[in-house]
N, C-alpha and C positions, 0 to 999 in steps of 0.2 A: 489776330491769330495767324500764324504762319501757315503755309500750304499744308493741308492735312496729310497724314501718313497714307491715307487711302490714295490720294492723287499721286504721291510719291511712288507707291507700289504700282499703280497703273502706268506710270511714266517710265518704267523699266524698259519697255520696248520702244525702240527709236521711232517707229512709225506712229505709234500712239502719242509719243512725246511731241512730234511735229504737229499732229492733229490738234492736240490740246493747246499747244502754243498758238496755233493759228486761230482757234476759237477764242482764246483769251485776248488776242490782239485785235479781233474783228467783231465789233458789236453787231454788224449785219449778219455775220455767220451764226452768231449765238441766237439772234432773233429768228433766223430761218430754222435753226435746229429746234428751237422752242416751239415754233409753229408746227413743224412736222411731228414733234413728240406729242403735242397736245392732240392733234388730229389722230395720231396712232392710238393713244390710250382711249380716246373717245370711241373709235371703232371697236377696240377690244371690249369696252363696256357694253357696246351695242350688240355684241355677239350673244350675250346672255340676257337680252331684254325680254322680259316675260309679259310685259304690258306696255302700251304706248307710253313712252317717256319714263318708264320704270325698269331699272336693271338690278341684277343681283348685287352689283356694286358699281360705283361710278368713279373710275380712276381719275378722270379730269378734275374732280373736286380736290383730290389730294395734290395733283400737279399745280393747279391754280393757287391753292393755299400756299404751297411751298415756294412757288415762283414769286408770289407777292411778298412772302416773308423775307426771301433772300434779296430779290431785285427791287421790289417796291413798285411804285406807280409807273416806272419807266416801262414795265412789261405790259401795261394796259392796252396799247395799240395792237400788240400781237394777240393778246387774249381776245380782244374785240373782233379782230379779223377771223380768228378761229371760230368764234361764236357765230359769225355771219355765214361762214363756209358750211358749218355743220347744220345750220338752219336751212340753207339751200338744199343740202342733201336730204334732210328730214322731210322737207316739203315734197320732194320728188318721191322719196321712199314710201311715205304714208299716203301719197296721192291726194294731198290737201288742195292742190291747184290754186295756190295764191299767185297773184301777179308778182312780177319781178320786184317792183318797188315795195310791195307789201312784204315780200320775203326778206328784203334787206331791212325794212323797218322792224320786222319780227326778230331778225338776228340782232339788231341793235338793242332792242328791249331785252332779249335773252341775255346778251352780253352784260348789260348793266345789272340785271337781276342776279346774274351769276357772279360777277366780279365784286360788286359793292360789299356783300356780306363777308366774302372771304378776304377782301382787303381789310375790312374793319377787324375781323378776327385775327388775321396775321399781324396787323399793326399792334393790336392789344397784346398779343403774345410776345411780340418783340419788345414792347415797352416793359412788360412785366419781367421778362427774363433778363433784359439788359440793365434795368435801373433799380429793381427791387431786391437784388441779391437773393433770389429764391433758391432754396435747396432743391436737389434733384426730385424728391417726392412732390414738392409743391409745384415744380415746373411741369411734372407729368400730369398732376391734377389740373393745372391751368390749361395745358394743351388739350386734355380730354374734354373738359367743360366747354372750352372755346370751340373745339371741333364740333361738338354736338349742337351748340347754340348757333354757330355759323351755318351749319348744314340745315338746321330747321328754318332759319331766316331765309337762306337761299331757296329752300323748297317752296316756302310761301311766295316769295317774289317771282320765282321762275314760273310756278304754276299760274299765278295771277297774270303774268305777262303772256303766257301761252293762251290762256282763255281770252284775254283782251285782244290779242292779235288774230284770233280765230284758228289757232293751230291745235286747240284742244277744246272739247266740249266741257261745259261746266258740270255736266252730269258725271264726268269721269273723275272729278276732284276727290270725292269721298273715298274712292277705291285706289287712288293714285298717291295721295300725299304721304301716307306712312311708308310704303316701300320706297318711294322717291327719297324720303328723308333718311331712312336706314341705309340705302345704297350710297348716298352722298357721304354720310357719316363714316361708313366703312372705307370709302375711298380716302378720306382724310386720315382716319386713325391708323389704317394698315399701311398705306402707301406714302402718306405725308412725310413721316420721318425719313423714309428711304429717299424720297425726292429731295428733301432738305440737303442730305449729304451729297447726293449726286450733283445737284445744281451748284452746290458750294465749290465743287471742283472747278467750275468755270468762272467762279468769282472768289478766288482764294484770298483776295485782299480784304474782303469783308469779314468782320469779326462778330460772331454770335455765340454767346455763352452756352445756349442750349445745345449747339452743335458740338461743344467740347465733350458732352456726355456721350454723343453718338460716335464721334470720330476719335475719341481719346486713345483707343488701342486697336485701330482698325486692322492692322496686319496680323493680329493675334487671335487665332481660333484654335481651340483644343483639337487634338488628334481625333477625338471622338465626335467632332461636330457632324461629319458626314453620316455617321451612324444614327445620331439623334434625328437628323433630317429624314433618314430612311424610315425610322420608326414613326415619325409624324406622318409621312406620306402613306405608309402602310396602313396606319390607323384611319386616315381619311378615306382611303380606297375601301377598306373593309366596312367602315360605317356606312358609306354611301351605297356600296353593293348590297348591304343588308337591307337598306331602305328600298333599293331597286327591286329586289326579289320578294320582299314581304309586302311592299306597297302599303306599309303601316305607318301612320303618323308617329306612333310610339317609337318605332325602330329608327326613325329619322333623328331622334334626339341623341342617338349614340354618338353623333358628331361632337357633342360637347365634351367627350372624353379627350378631345384634342387639347384641352386645357393642360392636361398632365405633362405630355412631352414638351409643350411650349413653356410651362413653368420651369421645367428641368433646364431647358436651353437658356431661359432668361436668367436663371440663378447661377449658371456655370459658364456662360459665354459673355463676351462684351456686348455692348448695346447695339453696335452695327449688325453683328451676326444674328442678334435676336430679331431685329426688325426685318432683316433679309429673310429669315426663316418664316416670319409672319407673312410676308408678301408671297413667298413661294407656296406656302400651305393654302393661303386664301385663293391664290390663282388656281391651284389644283381643285379646290372646292368648286369654284365658279366654272371651271372647265368640265368637271364631272356632272354638275347640275345639268349642263347642256347635253353632254354626250349620253348620259344615262336617262335623260328625260325625267328629271325629278322636279319639274316645275310645280307640282302639287305641294311640295314641301319647301318651296323656295324661301318663304319667310323664316322657317326654322334655320336654314343655312345663312340667311342674312344676319339673324340675331347671333348665331354661333360665331361668325366672323368677328363681329363687334365685341362679343363677350371674351373670346380668346385673346383678341388684341388688347382689350382693356386690362385683363389679368396679366398678360405678358409685359405690358407697359409698366404696370406697378412693380412687377418683379424685377424690372431693370434696376430699380433702386436698391435691391438687396445686395448685389456685389458692391455697389457704391457705398452703401451704408456700412457694409463689412469693412471695406477699405478705410472708410472714414473713422470707424471705431478703432481699427488697428492703429491708424496714425495718432488718434487721440490717446490711446493706451500707451503708445510709444512715448508720446510727449509727457504723459503723466508719470510713467514708470522709468523714464530715462533722464538723467541730468543733461541739459542741453549743451553745456560747455564741455564736459569731460566724457560724455557718452557712457558713463557708469550708471549704476542703479540710482534712482532718485531716493530721497530720504523716505518717502512714503512706501515705495516698493521695497526698499531695503528692510524697513520695519516688518512689512508683511512676510517677505520671504524668510527673514531671520526667525520670526515667530514660528513659522512652519517647520523650519529646520531644527529649531530648539526642541519643539514638541516631538518631532520624529526621533531625534537623538535620545530624548528621555524615554520615549516609548520602547525603543529598541536597545536601550542601555548602551548607546554608542558614545564615543568621545566627540567633542566639538570644541573648537577654540575660536577666539575672536582676537583679531589684531586691530588696533586703532593707531593711525599714524597721521602726522601732519608735517608740513614743510618748515624747516628751521628758518627763523627770521623772515617769515613770509611778509609781514607788515613792512619790513625794511625794503624788501624787493619791490613792493608796490610803491612805496614812498620815493625810492631812489630812481627806479627804472620806469615806473608807470604801471597802470593796471593792465594794459595790453600785454606787457611782458609777464606780469603775474598770471594772466590767463593762459599764456603760452606755456608757462611752467607747469600749471595744473594739468593741461592737456598732455604735455610730454611725459609728466610723471605717471599719469593714468595709463597711457599707452605702454610704458615700460613695465608697470606692475602687472598689467593684463597678460603679458608674455610669460609670466612665471606662475600663473595660477591654473588650476585644473578647471575643466568645464563645470564641475559641480560646485566650485568655490564661488562666493558672491562678493563682488566689489561694489561699494556704493559710496556716494559722497554724502556725508552727514551734514556738512555745512561749512562754508568758507573753504579753508584748506585742509579740513579734517575729513579723513576717509576711514571706512571700516572694511575689513576683510573678514568674512566668515568662512571658516574651514571645517566643513562637515567631516566626520569620521577621521579626525586628526587629533592626536594627543599633543601635550604641551611640548614634548621633545621635538616632534616633527614640526610643530608650529615655530619653534625657535630656529630650526634649520631654515624654514621658509623666510622668517624675518631677517636672519643674517644674510641670506642671499639677496633679499630686497635691498637691505642697507648697503651692501657692496655695490649692487648694480646702480642704485640711485646716485651714489657718490661719483659715478662716471658721467652723469648728465651735466652738460655745461649750459649755463644760462646765457650770458653775454660777457664779452671781455674776459673770457676764460674763467669766469666765476662758476663754481660748481654748486649744484643743489645738494642738500642733505636733508634727511628726515629723522624723526624720532618715532619710536614704535613702542606701544604698550601691548602686552599679551596677557590673556587670562584664559583659563580652561573652564568649561561649563561644569557647574555643580548640579546635583539632582533637582534642587528646588529653584533653579534659576529661571527667570524670564528675560526678555530682551533688555529691560531697563536695568536689572541688577547686573547682568553680564556686561553691559556697556559701561555701567558705573565703575566696575573694577578695572576694565581695560583702559578707560579714560584716566582713572587714577594712576595706572601704571605708566601711561603716556606722560602724565604730569611729573612722575618721578624721573622718567628718562630725560625730560627737559631740565629738571633740577640737577641732574647728574652731568650736565654739560652739553646736552643735545647730541645729535648724530649717534644715538645709542638706543639700546633695547632694554626694557625693564619688564619683568614678569611679576604679576600680582598673584 
């Protein structure tokens, strides 16, 4: 994958360009930035810790998962150093009073317990998305399942390591494991995709198919995006203020209405702005839990963050599926060579127009034409020249048709033009104009194209088959008359 559009957008400012170039050229600088970033998000998670070792969300889980996904095992030393440093801080903050060597050992145990599950999960996700040709919905399902499983495994290993090293009492296990798991899972689901994209800026030479969905249209946000964010933020604030003033568990569930604006964002914005809005809304929830003193309802908000993220992730697939369906429809309904209507689409649209004309008692005419001596063109000049002739002919014919007219390739060099609300006299004028214009098209060596045209007007009891049969018969008569001519049936 070439450097993402996101990094191109960021690089518009010369200062930032130099900084990014420096980071990309310096593994040491990237390692230092990663260490600082990991420590920063760890402290952010610690600000909303409501029990020892349990936070509303745990951003380092998302960063670790993303780093291991993009960078791989080379990031392990930095992650291990970060784990040791935060263990030293935790020992002092919780006043556990372990000896220095014991703290370092605890940090190593924590690092192993934290890194191994997320490396396994990120490696599995990378293998699935790189080698299995997964669709976007399947990629999302894989990511969510792997995130939940990796977080659960990390929870088990980390808590066991904390108990084993004396940093946590075994009596705390039953009350800690669930919020610990939900917090880690929220960190991966909400922030993991955002970290994927940001870290990829520093490693633009790496190719990841899953990032194509996130970074495919990064510079493009609708003009309404900021208003959608404002609605989301307003809803978060209103729901959490309601819980603050009522102090009711029931009122705290109002936060789940956040699903609505985020589904709206996911269905109308590209993937990057969807995950960005998720991160911002989740950060606001975490911030207000602390500011408003809503720790009594913290599990509700933990679940809400994960539920909203899961719904929004699935909704990412909707624009992609819509675009995919549009592309598929275009392929099915459009002839690949001439970019005219395909035979299937031609039949469908012609049937609709015939029925409409019969219902409204309107005129309708059909023209059928083909290229004179087309087999000889292919035999003498080759099929590539024949293809060029078909494309040039189609482009010229399109110029003389109305938007309501239908031009389609019936097969080979035979084309159909359907003229709604057109009587046979007008159709004859159109046919003569086409005949004249096509005669001006040169093939090669000054050879000119010519066509023969058959015309018929719809009768009251016609369907597509009967109408085409008469027009095709007229074309046959035009051929018998010497070609480069028009015959009306």
